[in-house]
N, C-alpha and C positions, 0 to 999 in steps of 0.2 A: 503494501499498500504507500512506503515511503517513496519508494521509487517511482507509483502514477502520481502522486503528487509533487514528486522533484520534474519529473518529464511536464506537466503541464505547467509548472512555474517558470522554467527555462523556455516555452512554448509560450507563455505569458509576457515574458519581458520581452521576446523577440515582435511581438504584435504589438507592443506600444512600442518599442523602438523605430519599425516599421510608419507607425501613423502618427510617430511626434510632430512633422513636419504640418500635419494635419489637424490637429487636436478639436477646431470647434466642429469640423468634418464629422470626424471620428467621438465626439464628445462622449455621447451616452454611451457608447459600446466602449470606451475606454471605462471610462466610469465602474460602468458593469462588472469588468473583465477585473477590474482593479479592487474592488469587493469581492469576488470571488478568490483574488492570491490573498488579500488578507484575513479574510476568513477560515484558509484552506485549514488550520489549527484547530478551529473551534467545529467547525459543520463537516459533515458527510455528506458532501455534494459534489462529490468527483465528477457524478456522470453529468448532471446538471451543467455545471461546469466545463470539460470538456464535450459537450454537444455545443454549447454555447460558443467556445472557441472556433469550433469546426467551423461553424456557421461565420467568426470572424473571421477565420484565416480567408475562406473560400469570397468573402465580399471583396479583400483586399486584394484578391489577387484575379477578382473580376474588371480590378479598374486599372 
């Protein structure tokens, strides 16, 4: 489980880095993914976090 959390954290950081130049465009997504990142040690929502991250990554690639 810790490996999955580490993987999601790395992917979250990558997504935040990729979208940092367009903070206003991705403001809501960045806020939500950041919330998942912060709460990862408190709540077991890995599946929801991963699904959101996949959708966010796909959205970035399409543009």
